[in-house]
N, C-alpha and C positions, 0 to 999 in steps of 0.2 A: 504493500500500500504506500502511496506517495506520502512524503513528509508534509504535504499541504492538505492531506485529507481531513475529514471532519472528525471531531471527537464526539463522545457520547452525548454531550449536552448541546451539540449542534454547531459549534464554532471551530474553525480550522486550527490544526496543531500549530501552524506558523503564527497565526494570530495570537494563540495562547502564549507561545514562546516570546513573541514581541511584547505582549502586554506585561508579562512577567519581567522582562528585561527593562521595560519602561519604569515599572515600580521600583526595581532594584536601583537603577540609575537615579531615579527621583529621590529615593531614600539617601543615597550617597550625597547628592547635591544639597538636599534639605539639611541633613545632619552636619555635613561638611561646612556649609555656609554658616551655620550657627557656631560650630566649633572654631572656625577661622575668625569669626567676629569676636568671640570671647577671648581669643589670644591677642588680637590686635587692639580691641577697644575696651574701655572701661567706662561705666556710667557714673555720672556725678550729678548732684543736685546743686544748682547755683544758689549761693547763700544770701546774696544781696541784690539790690537794684542797680548796682554800679555799672552793669553792662546793658541796661535798657537803652534802646529798644531791641538790640540784637538778641539778647537773652534776658529774661526776667527772673526775679527772685522766685525760687521754687521750681523753675524749669528743670527737666531731666535732660541732660545732654550726653552725647556719646563722644568721648575724647580718645583719639588715637594715641597709644603709648609710643612716645618718641623720645629720643635723646635730645638734650638741650642744644646740641650742635646742629640739629636739623631745623631749628626754628628760624623763621624769616620774619621780616617786617610785615605787619598786617595780620599775623596769626593771632587767634584767640587761644590763650593757653591756660592750663591749670597748673598752679605752682604753690609752693609753700616756702616761707622765709621767716626765720625767727624774729627778725626786726619789724616785720609787718603786723602779724596777728597771731603770735604764739603758735606758729607752724600749722595753722588751719588752712586747708586748701582754698585758694582764691582763684577767681577767673578775671583776667584782664587781657587787653589787646597790646601786642608788641608794636611800638611805634619807632623804636630805635635799637640798634645793635652796637657792639663794640666799635669805637672809632667815630660814631655819629655825633653831630652837634644838633641837639633838639632845641627849638626855640618857639615861643608863642608870645604874642601873636603878630603876624605881619599886618600890613595896612588893611587887608580884606578880612582880617580876623582868623586866618588859617594858621595851622601848625606848619612849621618848616623843618625839614630834615636836610642838614648840610646846605641850607639856603634855598632848598626847593620847596615851594608851597605844596601842601598835600590836600587834595580834595577828600573829604571824609563824609560821604553820603549816609553812613551808618549812625551818625551822631543823633542824640535825642532831639535836639532842636537846631534850627538854622542860626547862624550868627557866629559868635566867638567860639573858637575851638578850646578855649580855657577861660575861666572867669578871672584868672590873674595871669599876668605875664611871667614868664620864666625862661631860663636858659640852662641847659645841662649838657655836659660832655660825657658821653658814655664810655667807661673804661673797656678795654679789651676783655672779651669773655663775659660781658654783662649785657643785660637787656633793660630797656626803659619801657615801662608799662603804664598805660592809661586805661581808664574805664570809658565806655562810650557815653555814659551819662556824666558829662564833664562838670556839671554844676555841683554834684554831690559826691562824686567818686573819690574815695581815699586811695590814692595811687602814688606813683613815683613823685608827683608834685609835693606830696605831704612830707616826703623823705629827702628833699633836696639838700638838707644840711647834714645828712648821714654820709658815711663813707661811700663813694661811688655815685654821689649826687642823685640818690633815689633809685638807682638801678639795682638789679638783682643778678646773681650768678646764673649762667645758663643751666648749671647743674640743679637749680631749684625747680626747673620745669619737670612736671610729671607726665603731661599729655597735652595734645593739641585738639581743640574742639572742632569736630567735623560737622555735627548735625544736632538739631534739637529733637530728641526722641519723644518728649511729651511736654506740652502739646505738640503734635506732629507738624512742626513748622518747616521741616526740610533741612537742606544743607546750608552751611554757612559759607558764603562765597569769599574768595580771596580778594581784597581791595586792589583794584587795578592801578590806583594812584602810586602804590609802592612798586609796581612791576618794572617801572623805568629806572629804579635805583639799582646800584650794583648788588648782585645776589638775587634780584628779582623776588618773586613770591614762591611760597611752597606749593607743591602739587597736592591735590586732594588725596585723601586716603582711599583705601579699597572698599569703602562702605557700599557704594552703589553696586560694585561687582558682587559683593557678598549677599546683598539683598536680591540681586538678580538670580544668584544660585539658589537661594531659598525659594523664591517665587517659581523658578523653573522646576525645582524639585516638587513643589506642591502640585503644579500642573501635570507633571508626569505621573505622580502617584495617583491622583484622581482619574487621569485619563486611562492609566493602566488598569486600575481596579474596576473602572466602569465598563471596560471593553467586554468582559465576560457576560454580565447580565444583558447588555445591549445586544451582543451577538446572539445569545440564546433566545431572547425575545424575538429577534428578527428571524431566526431559524424556525421558531414555532409558528410565526406568521406565515412563512413560506410553506411549511409542511401543511398547515391548514388549508392554504390555497390549493396545494397539489392534490389534497384529498377531495376537494370539491370539483376537480376537473374529471369528467367521465373518461373511462379508458378508451383510447383510440381517437379522442377528440383532437381536432387540428386547430 
């Protein structure tokens, strides 16, 4: 009998084999996507309003585990520093790296990095990029961090008199925020204003690929498991029609 013959419940052996394969591949993609995500990402709850409107207090974010050396200007990072808040995880945006001169505000109210004005569409309100003027030189291996809610964020500006003029070591960074998981506001885009500066901006993490694997896995699992009942129902319908056709009829 051919390998494409029909099984007892009416659907082909090849179809059964392919549906089983679809389920198996789907399970690998589904479980693999979750496992990959758990290795790469860590969930955090944003503690304050300092990053409004990009992320709000209480939002659940997914942050990619990265080494501090991978951080670029414009990244939203999770970090801890004993001089800031007793080593509690905080979320801020990187606006300067080692060797940068950060200043605010130029005549249009914008932040400047090495003299270049930076457009910051993510800020809470239009107008001044800082409620007070400041200048800081970022030491090598350090990061200068600001909140997007510039009127009330306790960030590097508060620590300008500390060693490093408010900057923190790259080693303080634990992760880089890629997306808001709850509420589901989607991916956090890299600001293009920083792309023209030396070093550019960081590439997005693999979150979309991981989600794609999970979704593809679900589709294959449901498609594979649904094949059997659908094929059997179709076969019963065909058999019923065959029985109603008189013998020898054309």
